[in-house]
C-alpha positions as CSV (number, residue, x, y, z in Angstrom):
1,X,91.8,88.3,94.2
2,X,93.3,89.5,97.5
3,X,96.9,90.4,98.2
4,X,98.4,91.5,101.5
5,X,102.0,92.6,101.8
6,X,103.7,92.9,105.2
7,X,107.0,94.5,106.2
8,X,108.6,94.1,109.6
9,X,105.6,92.1,110.8
10,X,105.8,89.8,113.8
11,X,105.8,86.0,113.1
12,X,102.5,85.5,114.9
13,X,100.7,87.8,112.4
14,X,102.3,86.0,109.4
15,X,101.2,82.7,110.9
16,X,97.7,84.0,111.4
17,X,97.5,85.1,107.7
18,X,99.0,81.9,106.5
19,X,96.0,80.0,107.8
20,X,93.8,81.9,105.3
21,X,96.2,82.9,102.5
22,X,99.1,81.4,100.6
23,X,102.4,83.1,101.5
24,X,104.2,83.3,98.1
25,X,107.3,85.0,99.5
26,X,108.2,86.3,102.9
27,X,105.4,88.7,103.9
28,X,103.5,88.4,100.6
29,X,100.1,86.7,100.9
30,X,97.5,85.9,98.2
31,X,94.0,84.5,98.2
32,X,90.5,84.8,96.8
33,X,87.9,85.8,99.4
34,X,84.9,88.0,99.6
35,X,84.4,91.3,101.6
36,X,83.6,89.7,104.9
37,X,86.7,87.6,105.1
38,X,88.8,90.5,103.7
39,X,87.6,92.7,106.5
40,X,88.3,90.1,109.1
41,X,91.9,89.6,107.8
42,X,92.5,93.4,107.8
43,X,91.3,93.5,111.4
44,X,93.9,90.8,112.2
45,X,96.6,92.9,110.4
46,X,95.6,96.0,112.3
47,X,95.6,94.2,115.7
48,X,98.9,92.4,115.2
49,X,101.1,94.6,113.1
50,X,103.0,96.4,115.9
51,X,105.7,98.7,114.3
52,X,105.6,97.3,110.8
53,X,103.6,98.4,107.7
54,X,101.1,96.7,105.5
55,X,99.1,97.1,102.3
56,X,96.1,95.1,101.2
57,X,94.8,95.2,97.6
58,X,91.8,93.5,96.1
59,X,89.8,93.3,92.9
60,X,86.8,95.6,92.6
61,X,84.4,96.8,89.9
62,X,86.0,100.3,89.7
63,X,87.7,102.0,86.8
64,X,91.1,100.8,87.9
65,X,89.9,97.3,88.7
66,X,91.3,97.3,92.3
67,X,91.3,99.1,95.6
68,X,93.7,99.1,98.5
69,X,94.3,100.0,102.1
70,X,97.6,100.8,103.8
71,X,98.7,100.8,107.4
72,X,101.9,101.9,109.2
73,X,104.7,104.3,108.3
74,X,105.9,104.1,104.7
75,X,107.2,106.6,102.1
76,X,104.4,105.5,99.8
77,X,101.1,106.9,100.8
78,X,97.7,106.7,99.1
79,X,96.1,109.8,97.5
80,X,93.1,110.4,95.3
81,X,93.1,112.3,92.1
82,X,90.0,112.7,89.9
83,X,88.4,109.7,91.6
84,X,91.4,107.4,91.1
85,X,93.4,106.0,94.0
86,X,97.1,106.6,93.4
87,X,100.3,106.4,95.4
88,X,102.5,109.4,96.2
89,X,106.1,109.2,97.3
90,X,107.5,111.3,100.1
91,X,111.1,112.4,99.8
92,X,113.8,110.7,101.9
93,X,114.8,112.5,105.1
94,X,118.3,113.9,105.3
95,X,119.4,111.0,107.5
96,X,118.2,108.5,104.9
97,X,119.9,110.2,101.9
98,X,123.1,108.6,100.7
99,X,126.1,110.8,101.0
100,X,127.2,109.9,97.5
101,X,125.4,107.9,94.8
102,X,128.0,105.5,93.2
103,X,127.9,105.6,89.4
104,X,129.5,102.6,87.8
105,X,129.5,102.2,84.0
106,X,130.4,99.0,82.2
107,X,131.9,100.1,78.9
108,X,132.7,96.7,77.6
C-alpha cells in the first residue's frame, strides 16, 4: 500500500501522480506498488512540488507496519524515538496564533 498526500501542489504534479495512483480526494493519492515505482514517484514529487508540502507513506515489515517521508514546510515533522518513526508538532508562530479562541457551548 502506498499513500501520497500533497498540499499546495501544482496541477501538473497532481496530473503526473494521477497516471500511476488513484486520487481519492484532492491531493490524496493511493496505490499498491513496489520500491522501484515508489522511488520514481517520490522523485516526481520532489521535482514538481514547488512551494507545497508532501508526505508519502507505505507498508513495510517494521514494527509499526509502515514508513514515511516528508517534503516541504509543515508544522508536523518526523522524529525518531527508540527506533520508531513518530511525528512532532511545532508550535504556531505568533502571527498564526488566533487572538481569541471562541468558546461556544450548546446547553440544550
